[in-house]
C-alpha positions as CSV (number, residue, x, y, z in Angstrom):
1,M,-33.0,-4.7,15.1
2,T,-35.6,-7.4,15.5
3,L,-36.7,-10.1,13.1
4,R,-40.1,-8.3,12.8
5,E,-38.3,-5.1,11.6
6,T,-36.3,-6.9,8.9
7,A,-39.0,-9.3,7.6
8,P,-40.7,-8.1,4.4
9,A,-44.4,-7.1,4.7
10,L,-46.8,-9.7,3.4
11,R,-48.6,-8.8,0.1
12,Q,-52.2,-8.1,0.8
13,I,-54.7,-9.9,-1.5
14,V,-58.5,-9.5,-1.3
15,G,-61.3,-12.0,-2.2
16,A,-65.0,-12.2,-2.3
17,A,-67.3,-15.1,-1.3
18,I,-70.2,-14.0,-3.5
19,V,-73.4,-15.4,-2.2
20,D,-76.9,-15.2,-3.7
21,S,-78.1,-13.3,-0.6
22,L,-76.3,-11.7,2.3
23,A,-79.4,-12.0,4.5
24,R,-80.0,-15.7,3.7
25,P,-77.1,-17.2,1.7
26,T,-78.0,-20.4,0.0
27,A,-75.5,-20.5,-3.0
28,L,-71.9,-19.5,-3.5
29,L,-70.3,-18.3,-6.8
30,V,-67.0,-20.0,-7.5
31,A,-64.5,-19.1,-10.2
32,R,-62.1,-21.4,-12.1
33,R,-58.7,-19.9,-12.8
34,T,-56.9,-19.9,-16.1
35,A,-53.5,-18.7,-14.8
36,P,-50.9,-19.0,-13.5
37,E,-50.1,-22.5,-14.8
38,Q,-49.9,-24.1,-11.3
39,F,-53.4,-22.9,-10.5
40,A,-55.1,-23.2,-14.0
41,G,-58.2,-25.3,-13.7
42,M,-58.5,-24.8,-10.0
43,W,-61.4,-23.0,-8.2
44,E,-61.0,-19.9,-6.1
45,F,-62.7,-16.8,-4.7
46,P,-62.5,-14.0,-7.2
47,G,-60.4,-11.0,-6.2
48,G,-56.8,-9.9,-6.4
49,K,-54.0,-7.6,-5.3
50,V,-54.4,-4.4,-3.3
51,E,-52.5,-1.7,-5.1
52,T,-50.5,1.0,-3.4
53,G,-52.8,3.7,-1.9
54,E,-55.9,1.5,-2.3
55,S,-58.0,0.3,0.6
56,C,-58.8,-3.4,0.8
57,T,-62.5,-2.9,0.1
58,D,-61.8,-0.5,-2.8
59,A,-59.4,-3.1,-4.3
60,L,-62.1,-5.8,-4.0
61,H,-64.7,-3.7,-5.7
62,R,-62.2,-2.9,-8.5
63,E,-61.1,-6.5,-9.0
64,L,-64.7,-7.8,-9.1
65,R,-65.6,-5.2,-11.8
66,E,-62.5,-6.2,-13.8
67,E,-62.8,-10.0,-13.4
68,L,-66.6,-10.5,-13.3
69,G,-68.2,-7.3,-14.5
70,V,-70.2,-6.8,-11.3
71,D,-70.7,-4.3,-8.5
72,V,-71.3,-5.9,-5.1
73,S,-72.6,-5.1,-1.7
74,L,-70.1,-6.3,0.9
75,G,-71.2,-8.1,4.0
76,A,-69.2,-9.5,6.9
77,E,-65.5,-10.3,6.6
78,V,-64.7,-14.0,6.8
79,N,-62.0,-13.6,9.5
80,G,-58.8,-15.5,9.0
81,P,-56.3,-16.8,11.5
82,L,-53.7,-14.0,10.9
83,P,-54.1,-10.3,11.4
84,G,-54.0,-9.8,7.6
85,G,-56.5,-12.6,6.9
86,W,-55.8,-16.1,5.4
87,P,-52.3,-17.2,4.6
88,L,-51.8,-17.9,0.9
89,N,-48.1,-18.6,0.8
90,A,-44.9,-17.3,2.5
91,T,-45.3,-13.8,1.0
92,A,-49.1,-13.1,0.8
93,V,-52.3,-13.1,2.9
94,M,-55.9,-12.7,1.8
95,R,-58.8,-10.9,3.4
96,V,-62.2,-12.3,2.3
97,W,-65.6,-10.7,2.5
98,L,-69.1,-12.1,1.9
99,A,-70.6,-10.2,-1.0
100,E,-73.8,-10.0,-3.0
101,V,-74.2,-8.9,-6.6
102,A,-75.7,-5.4,-6.6
103,A,-75.4,-4.7,-10.3
104,G,-74.4,-6.8,-13.4
105,D,-74.5,-10.4,-14.4
106,P,-71.3,-12.3,-13.3
107,Q,-69.2,-13.3,-16.4
108,P,-65.7,-14.8,-16.5
109,L,-64.1,-11.7,-18.1
110,Q,-60.5,-11.9,-16.7
111,D,-58.4,-14.7,-15.1
112,H,-61.3,-17.2,-15.1
113,D,-62.9,-19.5,-17.7
114,E,-65.9,-20.7,-15.8
115,L,-68.2,-19.5,-13.0
116,R,-70.5,-21.7,-11.1
117,W,-73.2,-21.3,-8.4
118,I,-72.9,-24.1,-5.8
119,D,-75.6,-24.8,-3.2
120,L,-74.2,-24.1,0.2
121,A,-76.3,-26.9,1.6
122,D,-74.3,-29.3,-0.6
123,A,-71.0,-29.3,1.3
124,P,-69.8,-32.4,-0.6
125,A,-70.2,-30.5,-3.9
126,L,-68.1,-27.7,-2.6
127,A,-65.5,-30.1,-1.2
128,A,-65.3,-32.0,-4.5
129,L,-64.1,-29.0,-6.4
130,S,-60.4,-28.7,-7.1
131,W,-59.8,-25.7,-4.9
132,I,-56.6,-23.7,-4.8
133,P,-55.1,-25.2,-1.6
134,A,-55.0,-22.0,0.3
135,D,-58.8,-21.4,-0.3
136,R,-59.9,-24.7,1.2
137,P,-60.0,-23.5,4.9
138,I,-61.9,-20.4,3.7
139,V,-64.6,-22.6,2.2
140,S,-65.0,-24.3,5.6
141,A,-65.3,-20.9,7.3
142,I,-67.9,-19.8,4.8
143,L,-70.0,-22.9,5.4
144,E,-69.9,-22.2,9.1
145,L,-70.9,-18.6,8.6
146,A,-73.8,-19.6,6.3
147,G,-75.0,-22.1,8.9
148,S,-74.5,-25.1,6.5
């Protein structure tokens, strides 16, 4: 038996980099966490866990309806360095997609206490936010994709 066969599978998480326009993104919607305690007050990309039997994109649509009350159109995936996306910790990875609000007005309904649109041309404003550490490299990748 190899190490690969005995290692537990990584938990799949999904997230959305919600932009004002998939065609010409100029602003990014960021969300401030309320829990768990170690991440409360930090900024992140909204999303969550993929449930058993659910595709990653179905999970993302479900999570965004639950957390923000919106339906979105998905754009390109923000490819991470691992096959499952971006490393979050020793047990989880996150796939992230660019997304645009298709219906609804984003509200912090669950897991967040504040939402904020940040100008993608203002990289220092994005960098100044207290991001969950695992999300920082994703911010850089989004700025690159957006041409900022």
